N, C-alpha and C positions, 0 to 999 in steps of 0.2 A: 504493500500500500504506500509505504514511504517512497519507494522507487518510482511508483506511478506519479505521485505528486511532484517529485523532482523532474521527471520527464515533461510533465505538463508545464511546469514553470519554465523549463528550458525553451519549449516551443513558443511560449508567450513572449519571452525575451526576444526570440528571433522575429516574431511577427511585429513586435513594437519597433524593432530596429528597421525592418523593411518599410513599415508605414512612415517612419520618420524620414527615411531616405527618399521615398516617393514625394512626400510633402515638400522636402527641401528642393528637389528637382523642379516641381511645379512652381515653387516660389521663384527660383532662379529664372525660369522661362518667362514668367510674367513680367519681371522687372527688366528683362532684356528686350522685350518687344518694341518699346518706344525708340530704341536706338536704330531700328530698321528703317525709320522714316528719314529720308535724306534731308539734311539741314537746308538745302537750297530751295526747298518747296515751302513757300510762306503760307501763313494761315489764310484761309479763305480760298486757296487754290486747291483744285482737286489733285490728289496724289496720282502720279503717273507711273507706268511701268518703268522699271530700271532700263536705262538706255542701253542698247547693244554696244559691244566693243566697236571702236572705230575700225572701219574696213570690213565689217561683217555684213553690212547691208548690200544688197544687189547694186551693181553699177548701172542697172537699167532704171531710169527715172520713172516715178509713178505716172500713170495716165491722167491727163487733166482735160477739162472741158473749156478752159480759157482760150481766147483767140490768140493771145501772144504771151510768151513766157520767157523769162531769163533767170538763170541761177548762177551766181558768181561768188568768188571769194571776195569778201568785203575788204580784205587787206591788199591783196595783190591784183585783183581784177580778173583772175583766171576764170574762164567760162567753163562751167560744169554741164550746163544744159541750156539749149535755146529752142524756141518754137515760134516761128513767124516773127522773129525778133526785130526785123527791120520794117515790118509793115507799118505804115503811118496810121496812127490811132489817136483819138481824143484821150487825153491823160486825166481829165477831171481834176480832182483836188490833190492827186499825187504830185502835181507840179508845184504845189505849195512847199515841197521840200527845197526847190530851187529858190523860191521866195525867201524862205527861212534862212537858207545858206547865205544869200546876199546880205540880209539884215544882220545875221550873226557875225559875218566876217567884217562888216563895217564897224562893229564894236560900239562903244559908248552906250551899252544897253541899259544903263541906269538913267539915261536922259529922258525927260518927260516928252510926251507926244499929246498934243491937244486934238481931239476929234473934230473934223470939219464935216459940214453937211454932205459933201460929195462922197465921203467915206461910207456913208450909210446906205448908199444906193447899190445894194448887192444882195438880191434875193437868191435862193430862198432860205439858206442856212445863215442865220445871223446871231451874234451875241447881243445885239441891241445896245451897243455903245451909242451914246448920244452926243450931238454936236456941243462943243464947249467942255466936255469932260476931259480930264487929263489922266493919262496912265504912263507908266514907264515902258520903254521898248521891250524889256524882258518880260513884263507882265503880258503884253500883247503877243509876244512870240510864243510864250507858253500856251496861251489860249489857242493860238493858231494851230499848233502842232498836236494838241490834245483833242480839241473839239472841232477844229476846221471851220470856223466861221468866216464867211466871205467878206463881211464888213471889216473885220480885223485885218484881213489880207490887204484890202484896199487902203486902210489907214496906214499900215506899215509901209506900203509901197509909195504912197503919196509923201509920207514923211522922209523917205530915203531919196526920192528922185524928183519930187515936186508934183508928180501926177502918176496915175496908173499907167498911162501911155509911155511916159519916159522910163518908168520902171521896167516895162516890157522890153525896152531896148537893152537895159542892163541884163535882163534875163537871157536874151539871145546872145549877148556878148559873153556872158559867163559860160553859157552852154558851149559855145564854140571853143572857148579857152580850155574847157574840160575834155573836149573831143566829142561832145554830143552834137554832131553836125547835121543830123537829119530831123531836127525839131525846129519849130517856130512858135514863139509864145506871143500872145497879144494882150493878156491880162495876168494879174498875179494870183488869181484864185481858181482858174481852171473852168470857169463857166463857159459854155459852148459859144464860140463866135467863129465866123468864117476865117480860114487861114491859120487856125491854131491847131497844132498837132505835135505829136512826139512818137516815140517807139519804145518797145520794151528794152532794147539795147541802150538807147540814149538815157532812159530813166534809170537804168542800172548804173550807168556812169555817174549821173547826178547823185544818185543815192550813195554811191561809194564815197564821193566827196563829202556829202552830208554826214555819213557815218564817221568820217575822220574828224569831224568838228565836235569838240567836247561839249559845247553848249547845247547843240542839237541832240547829241547822244543822251545828255542828262535830262532832256525833256521828253523825248519820244518813248522812253521806257516807263513813264508815269501812268499807272492805271487810272488815276483820277487826279483832279486839280481843283483847289478851292480858289475861285476867282472873286476878287473883291471889287465891286463897282465903285465909282466915284462917290456915290451917296452912302457908302458903307455896307450896302447889302452884299451878302456872300452867296455865291451860287456854286454848287458842286458840279464840275464838268467831268463826265466819264469819257475815257479815251474811246474813240470810235474803232480802234483796232482790237477786235475780239480775240485775235490770236494771242495777245498778251496774257489773257486769262486762261487760254486753253493749253498753252505750252510754257512750261517753266523756263525754258531756255530762249524764248522769244524776248527780244529787248527793244523792239520798235517795229515799223517806222510810220507809214502814212497811208491812209485810205483815200478812196475817191469814188464818186458815182455821179453820172448824168445818164440820161437816156441814150445819148449818142455814144458815150464811152462804155456803158455797162458798168458792172461792179469791178473795181480795180483795187489792188493792194500792193504796196511795197512793204515787205516784212523782212526783218533782220533777226538773227539769232547767233548765239555763241556757245561754244564749249571750249574747254582747255585745248589750245592748239588750232582752233579753227573758228572763223567768223564767216557767216553766209548772208547774202542778200538775195531775196526772191522778188521778182516782179511778175505780177499776174494782172493781165489787162483783158477786158471784155468777157467777164465771167458772169455767172448767175448770182443771185442774192445769197443762196446757201453754198453754192459751189466755190465762191471766192475764198471762204474760210477753210473749206475742206482741201482745196487744191494748194493753197498757200501753206497750210499746216503740213500736208504730205510732202511737198517739195522742200520745205525748211528742214524737216526731220531727215529726209533723204540726203540733202546736201551736207548736213552736219555729221551724219553717222555712216555714210557710204565708205 
């Protein structure tokens, strides 16, 4: 009987040890799980699958429905993919990258700009800045690149060159200097007018120059912006570039849409060792985000 009790006690000790061991392992597993979430994914963004190793993605680019496409290295300009890249097309608001580049390179961004009546004549997308109100150049530049208001583009252009028409001459001059020689710009905001056109190739060249500008880079990556009107009212502006929220490695750049241009997007992204710019012109409303996202991912990880 005594031996039976000793045997039972022995097995109880073994069971207790086994239970403690399992509990300890469960505890260790639970505390380790949060470390699996990549630090680069910020709160509010959906967690994404772990990116594949560089070079493991097919060299064949994803199929797209866009009319014109360019994928280039944002640092070197090396072309990874093109589709109808030289076809003349309306650029819509993507050409505001060139407007922003000219303003940013001229500097003195803390200088005040007083809105004039002519600046407000720019339907349909407007920030509704009013004649007589004063803002700094950098305040207007941020609003231009995040929310794309046409009145702000006209205001910055008139401030820089005296009129929107004179500013268009600066745009064409700058485009030629960069090597974007198959474009002609007539206004600073991309609203459709006869004789205004660009191409996916030219816009990729312009985007590469804009990507190299630190001021522009610091703005186009912003998911939202608090804009303070002259009367003190604050308006939250959400970035028109939806890829910023879809892909953690997207860091800009500029959207565009008119009936003539279709849905357009210049998107940029980066991973260690590679920066990519994607130009998508003449796409559908839903297709532009899907195509740009697919091309950006492909360019970064192929």
